N, C-alpha and C positions, 0 to 999 in steps of 0.2 A: 814271175814264175807262177804265183798263185792268184794273179789278178782275175783269171777267168774261172776260178774254182766254183763260184756260185752257178755259172753257166753250165758247168760240167756235172751237176749233181745227178742228172739222169744217167750219164755214162758211168759214174761212180757206182750208182745203184745196180746197174746191169753187171758191172765187173764183180761186185760182191755176190750177186746171184749166181754168176758163172762159177765163182769159187765154191759156193755151196753145192751146186748141182754136180760139178765135176768130181768133187771129193766123194760124194755118196751115191753116184749113179749106178755102180755095180754092187752096192751093199744091200743086203736084205733088210737090215734094220734102219739103214739110212741115217737121218739126222739124230735118231735115238741114241747113236753112239756118243753123241755129245753129252747125254745124260749118263750112260752106262760106264764110259771110260773113267771119269773121275771117281765114280762110286766104287768100281772094282779095284782101282788103285788104292783108294782109301781103306777098303776092307782088307786088302793084302798087307798094307803097311801097319794098320791097326793091329792085325793078328800077330805080326812079328814084333813090333816095337812097343806096343802098349804094355807088354810084360816088363820091359826095361824102364820105360819112362812114365807109365800110367799113374804111379803114385806122385810123381813130381809135377804132372801136368793135369790141370782140371779139364775134364771132357776131352780126352785125347783125340777121338775122331774129328771133332770140330776144330781142334788146334791144328791137326795135320791137314785137313781138307782146306781150311781157310788159307794156309800158307801155300799149299800145292796149287790151288786155283790161280793165285797171283803169279807164282813162278811159271806155271804152264802158259799163262797168257803172255808173259814176257818172252818166254822161250819160243813158243810157236809163232807169235806175231813177228818177232825180229827175224826169225829164220824165213818166214814167208816173204817178208819185205826184201830180205837179202837176195832171194832167188827170183824175185818178181820180174826184173828186167830181162834176164836171160830166158826165163820161162815163157815170156810173152814176146820174144824177139821176132817171131813170124808176123805178129800184128804190127809191131813198131816199124818194121821194114816196109809194110804194105800201105799203111794209112797213117796220117798224123794224129797221134793221141798224146797229150801231155804225159810224159813218161812217169812223172811222180804219181799219176793216178793209179798205176799198177801197184806201187809200194803202199800207197794209202789204202787201196781196196783190200790188199792182203792183211793189213793191220785191222781194218774194220771187220773183215770176215772173222778173224780170231776174237774180236771184241764181242761179236754176236755169240760165238761159242762160249765166251766167258759169262755173258749174261744168262745163257741157258744153264750153265754149270752152277750159277748162283742159286738156281732153283733147287739143285741137289743139296747145296749147303743148307738152305732153309729146311729141306726135308730131313736132313741128318740132325739138325738142331732140334727139330720137333720130336724126332724119334728118340733122341738121347735125353730129352727133358731139359735142354738148355733154355735159358731165359732169353727172350727177345727184347733187348734193351733199346731205349730211344737213341742211344749213341750210334746205332747201326746206320742212321742217316748220315753220320759224318764219314762213313766209309767211302762216300762219293769223292771226298777230297784226295785221299791217297790213290784211288783208282784213276782219277782225272790226271794227277801228276804222273802216275805210271804211264798213262797213255801218251802224254807228252814225251816222256823218256823213250818210249817204244818208237814213236814217230821219228825222233832224232836218230836213235841207233839204227833204225830200219833204213833211213835214207843214206846214212854213212855206209852201212853194209851193202846196200844195193849198188852203190858206186864202186866200192872196193871189190866186191865179188865179180862185177862185170869185167874188171881189169885183171884181177888175180883170182882164179878159181880155187886156189889153195886156201883162201880165206874161209870158205865153207867148212873145210875139214878142221881148221884151227878153231873156228867158232864152236864147233861141236864139242871140242875138248874144253873150251872156255866155259860153256854153259853147264857142262858136267861138274866142273869145279865150282861154278856159281851155285849150283843146287846144294852142294854140301856146305857152302859158306852162307847159306840163307836160313839155317835152322828150321828146315821144313819138318823134320820128324824127331828132333831132340830139343830140349830146353837150352837156351843160350847160357844158362848158369853153369852148365857142366864144362864149358869151354874156359881155359885159363884166361885170366883178365887181360894179359898181353895180346892174346889172339882176339879176344872180344873187341878190343879197340880197332883192330884191322877189319873185323867183320862189320862193324858199324859204318865203315866207309862204303860198304856195298849198298847202292841205292835200291836194289831189289829187296834186300833184307829190310831196309827202312820202310819200303812200301808194305811189306808183309807185316812188320811189327805194328805199324799204325793201323793197318786193316784189322789185325787180330784184336788190338785194343778196342776198336769200335765194336767188334763182335762180342767181346767179353764185358762190355759195359763201361769202358774207360774212355775218356776223351783222348784222342791221339796226342802224342807228345809233341809239344810246340817246336823245340829245336830240331827234332827229327824230321818234322814236316818241312821246316824251313830249309834244311839240308837237302831233302828230296826235291823240293821246289827249285832250289838254286841249281842243283845238278841236272834236273830234267830240262829246265828252260835253256841252260847253257848248251846242253847236248842237242836240243832241238834247233837252236840257233846255228850251231856248227853244221848240223845235218842239212838244213835248208841252204846255207851258204855253199857247202860242198856240192850239193846236188845242182844248184844253180850254175856253178862254174863248169861242171862236167856234163850237164844234161844233153847238150847238142852233140857232144863227142861220143856218147854212149853207143849210138847206133853203129859206129865204126868198129866197136869192140864185140858186138853180139855175134 
């Protein structure tokens, strides 16, 4: 399945460029929305929730934005991958293109947006007087593991959504629940201990927690990273296997 991946790098690059140009072609601000969108959301949530949790959370804007960027990356990338096969059905029917390329390009497009948004996080840290700790370099680890998780979930969803379009509606509900279970705008300490144990099973929360620790000057928690790694690699393996089984049959369902 992925044996020709290196040979298809040019195609992958063009697909990512296509995603970028198609999304912003009718927009006046264009790709600048990748900067403004997380910033505006942060300002709104900070204005609302900092009054409730500001005393419990050090530098609430950085706390919220660091969690939101991770969640948005997961949410947007998995949904983009989920729709990628049906969205590009006209191309798949006309010419031979490895079908996984469309899912991978959708994820990489959102990864570009995530990297752009990281500039906003750095700007907010600077504006709020937050310290830039050396541990920030470790943030690469949870982000890389999250990327593996997204590729796995994306491939699974791409197959399932091609066969059952209801998956898209159900996944919207799931990601909404996931947002509230990821402690984006509230401290985990306010959640009852029984519920906290359930929340810690959420790999997106694990990625957010480790990422925040790196931003706040703490080395990421070892057991949490191991759990995230195990969950991500397992999901990626399942996604690759499932896609390999159904790849040739997908064109019949488009």
